[in-house]
N, C-alpha and C positions, 0 to 999 in steps of 0.2 A: 391240599392246604399250601404246600410249598410253592406250587405253581402260581397260586394267587399272589403269594408274597413276592415272588420274583417279578411278576407282571407289574405289581404295584411299584416295586423298586425301579423298574424300567420307566414307568410313567413319571416317577419323580425325577429320575436322573436325566432323561432326555431334554426337558426344558432347561435344566441347569447347564448341560453341555452346550445347547444352542445359545443360551445367554452368554456363556463364557466365550464362545467363538465370536459372537457379535461384539462383545466388549473388547476382545483382542483386535478385531478389525477397526473399531473406533479408536483404540489406542494407537494403532498403526497410522491411521489418518491424521490424528493429532500430531504425532511425531513428524510425519511428512510435512504437515503445515508449518510446524515450528522450524523445521530445517529450511523451508522455503523462505520464511521470514528472516532467518539468520543470513541466508544467502543475499537477500535484498539489502540488508543493513550495510 
């Protein structure tokens, strides 16, 4: 029973972690873009 619960937890957490990483990458890209814009101004 516990094994099933743990595998369910992993199945739920993995997408969350992946989404969190991609969000962080997006944030980094946006910050980089805004810095470039400020440099140009």
